C-alpha positions in Angstrom: 95.1 93.1 80.7 98.4 92.2 78.6 100.3 94.5 77.0 102.7 94.2 74.2 105.4 97.1 73.2 107.9 97.2 70.8 111.0 99.0 70.9 114.7 98.6 70.0 118.1 97.6 70.9 121.6 99.4 71.9 125.0 98.6 73.0 125.9 97.2 76.3 127.7 98.4 79.6 131.2 97.7 80.4 131.6 94.1 82.1 133.2 95.5 85.5 133.2 93.4 88.8 129.3 95.1 89.5 127.8 94.3 86.4 129.2 90.8 86.5 127.9 90.3 90.2 124.3 91.1 88.7 124.3 88.9 86.5 126.2 86.2 89.0 122.7 86.9 91.1 120.9 85.2 87.8 123.3 82.4 87.1 124.0 79.0 88.3 127.7 79.5 88.3 130.2 82.6 88.1 131.0 83.5 84.5 133.8 85.1 83.3 133.8 88.3 81.2 135.2 86.8 78.1 131.8 84.2 78.1 129.5 87.0 78.4 127.8 89.3 75.3 126.1 92.2 76.7 123.5 94.6 75.4 120.8 97.1 76.1 117.0 96.9 75.1 114.8 100.2 75.1 111.8 98.5 76.2 109.1 101.2 76.5 108.8 104.8 77.4 106.1 107.6 78.5 105.4 109.1 75.1 101.7 108.5 73.9 101.9 105.7 71.1 100.3 105.3 67.6 97.3 103.2 69.5 96.9 106.2 71.5 98.3 104.7 74.6 101.8 105.1 77.1 103.1 104.2 80.0 103.3 107.0 82.7 106.5 107.1 84.2 105.1 105.2 88.0 104.1 102.4 85.7 107.5 102.5 83.9 109.2 102.5 87.2 106.9 99.5 88.7 108.3 97.7 85.1 111.6 98.3 86.0 111.6 96.0 88.9 109.6 93.3 87.0 111.7 93.1 83.8 114.3 91.5 85.9 115.1 88.6 85.0 113.0 88.2 82.5 114.2 85.8 79.8 114.3 87.2 75.7 113.0 85.0 72.6 111.8 85.0 69.2 108.6 86.3 68.5 106.8 85.6 71.7 107.1 81.8 71.3 107.3 80.8 74.9 109.3 77.6 74.6 112.7 76.8 76.8 114.5 76.7 73.4 114.0 80.1 72.5 115.1 81.5 75.1 118.2 83.5 74.1 119.1 86.3 76.8 118.1 88.0 79.9 117.5 90.9 81.4 119.9 91.0 84.4 119.2 94.9 85.6 117.1 98.1 84.1 117.0 101.7 84.4 114.5 104.6 83.9 116.2 107.0 81.8 114.8 111.1 81.4 115.9 112.9 78.8 115.2 116.4 77.7 111.9 117.3 76.1 108.1 116.9 76.8 105.8 114.2 75.6 102.8 115.0 73.9 100.8 114.3 77.2 103.0 117.4 78.6 105.2 115.7 80.7 109.1 115.1 80.7 110.3 112.5 78.1 111.7 109.2 80.2 112.3 105.5 79.7 113.0 102.0 80.4 116.2 100.7 79.3 117.0 97.0 79.8 120.5 95.9 80.2 120.8 92.2 79.0 123.2 89.3 78.8 123.7 86.1 76.7 126.6 83.6 76.7 129.4 83.9 73.7 128.6 80.5 72.5 128.7 79.0 69.0 124.9 78.3 69.4 124.9 82.5 69.9 127.5 83.2 67.6 125.4 84.5 64.4 122.9 86.2 66.7 125.6 87.9 68.3 126.8 88.7 64.9 123.3 89.9 64.0 123.0 92.3 67.1 126.7 93.9 66.2 125.5 94.1 62.8 122.1 96.1 63.3 120.1 93.5 61.7 118.6 92.3 65.0 117.3 95.9 66.3 113.7 95.4 67.5 112.4 94.1 70.3 109.0 93.9 71.5 108.0 93.5 75.3 104.7 91.9 77.0 103.9 92.7 80.3 100.5 93.1 82.4 98.7 96.0 83.7 95.7 96.7 86.5 93.6 99.5 84.5 93.7 101.6 81.2 92.6 104.8 82.4 90.7 107.5 80.1 93.2 110.9 80.2 89.6 113.0 79.7 87.5 111.6 82.3 89.7 109.4 84.2 87.6 106.1 84.3 88.5 102.8 83.0 89.0 103.2 79.6 87.3 99.6 78.3 84.1 99.9 80.3 82.1 101.6 77.5 79.5 102.9 80.4 81.4 104.6 82.1 83.7 106.4 79.6 82.4 107.0 75.9 85.6 108.8 74.5 87.7 107.6 71.5 91.6 107.9 71.8 93.2 110.1 69.3 90.3 112.3 69.3 90.3 116.1 71.1 87.6 116.7 73.4 87.4 120.5 73.9 91.1 121.2 72.7 92.3 118.2 74.8 93.5 115.4 73.2 92.3 111.8 74.6 94.8 108.8 75.1 94.9 106.3 77.6 97.3 105.7 80.2 98.3 102.1 81.5 98.6 101.8 85.3 99.3 99.0 87.6 101.9 97.1 86.7 101.4 93.6 87.7 104.1 91.6 86.0 106.0 91.4 82.9 106.1 88.3 81.0 109.4 88.8 78.8 110.6 90.7 75.5 110.9 89.0 72.0 113.3 89.8 69.0 110.7 90.6 66.2 110.9 91.6 62.4 108.9 94.6 62.6 111.1 98.1 62.2 111.3 100.8 65.0 109.5 103.9 63.5 112.2 106.4 62.0 111.0 109.5 63.7 110.5 107.9 67.1 113.1 105.3 67.2 110.5 102.9 69.1 107.3 101.1 67.4 104.8 100.1 69.5 101.9 97.8 69.4 99.1 96.7 71.2 98.1 92.7 71.7 95.5 91.6 73.9 96.4 87.5 74.3 93.2 85.2 74.2 94.7 83.4 76.9 95.0 86.3 79.1 91.5 87.4 78.1 90.1 83.7 79.1 92.0 84.0 82.4 90.5 87.1 83.3 86.8 85.8 82.6 87.8 82.9 84.9 89.2 85.6 87.6 85.9 87.2 87.5 83.6 84.3 87.6 85.8 83.2 90.8 85.3 87.0 92.3 81.4 86.6 91.4 81.1 83.1 93.2 83.3 84.2 95.9 81.2 87.3 96.5 77.7 84.9 96.8 79.2 82.7 99.2 80.5 85.2 101.3 76.6 86.9 101.2 75.2 83.7 101.5 77.3 82.9 104.9 76.3 86.3 106.5 72.8 85.5 105.9 72.9 82.2 107.1 74.5 83.5 110.0 71.7 85.7 110.7 69.6 83.2 111.6 71.7 80.5 113.1 73.2 83.6 115.5 70.9 86.5 115.4 72.8 88.0 118.0 75.4 89.0 115.9 75.0 92.3 114.4 74.7 92.4 110.4 77.8 94.7 109.7 79.7 92.1 112.2 78.3 88.9 110.0 79.4 90.6 106.8 83.2 91.9 107.9 83.6 88.1 109.3 82.7 86.4 106.1 84.7 89.6 104.2 88.1 88.2 105.7 87.6 84.3 104.7 88.8 82.7 102.2 86.5 79.8 100.0 87.5 77.0 102.1 86.7 78.8 105.6 83.7 80.1 104.1 82.7 76.9 103.2 83.4 75.3 106.5 81.5 78.3 108.1 78.4 77.7 106.1 78.3 73.8 107.1 78.5 74.9 110.3 75.6 77.3 110.0 73.3 75.2 108.2 73.8 71.9 111.3 73.0 74.8 114.1 69.7 75.9 112.0 68.6 72.0 111.5 68.6 71.7 115.0 67.1 74.7 115.9 64.4 74.4 112.8 64.1 70.5 112.2 62.5 69.5 109.1 59.0 68.2 109.8 56.6 66.2 107.6 53.6 67.9 106.3 51.1 65.0 106.8 51.0 62.9 109.8 49.1 59.6 110.4 48.4 57.6 113.7 47.7 54.2 114.0 43.9 54.9 113.4 44.7 56.6 110.2 46.8 54.0 109.2 43.5 51.4 109.6 41.6 53.4 107.3 39.7 55.4 109.8 37.6 58.0 108.9 40.3 60.9 109.3 42.0 60.0 105.6 38.6 60.2 104.0 39.2 63.9 102.7 42.1 62.8 101.0 40.3 59.4 99.3 39.4 59.8 95.7 
């Protein structure tokens, strides 16, 4: 599941030897301090947003590692030409106060750098002048968990709760858990909310939805293949316990499963050769009495 959330920009860190060292881990050559411009990006926090969703602190910690090295661009246009900056380190910042969920407030802060070039001069001026303030981040999470029942929110058979409603005095929201990837962060034209200073939005990317459907079909195919291999194994090698056959099939990937399936099929062909339904001897071929039952 792909998530897009919007946040804002702040001033960068002092470019000392430590900061430059982190940048050099991403650059192909060592850059001088005067060649580099840095700024901070407020990526996402653990507050319940306007869509009734939030990143728990554990998910923010996972995203902290995933966002290092990710490029910044404009309006989520995935092209090398649109790449403008790169995050070289992140930090989970904890502040005083509680979220609406009742836990301590924290947010993910990204430190980004870009080259001080003629191409980037106007962008740097817009950042310094407060024109370019908002960014939107895209990432992937494994689950969207309902705060009321703890079930997968997208599974409407398991969870029938509605975000933003109260159930016996408890607010319903969705926790986005199990961060698996961070795609990019983009400069956007949407202003931040004046009260929170962070504007969030949700987008389910059509491409990601298609990939998820294809992945589900792949898992279903692999599950069926493992079942068939275990079934054939029972016929070809009945001395093997059923649990052992299932355990073996469960550890194999597609290529290995197909090879084992062919091997079992060859064994079964030898044990149970295919016979023709009707056989004829020479007498039958000459039109003898045994064939008269088949004459019309």
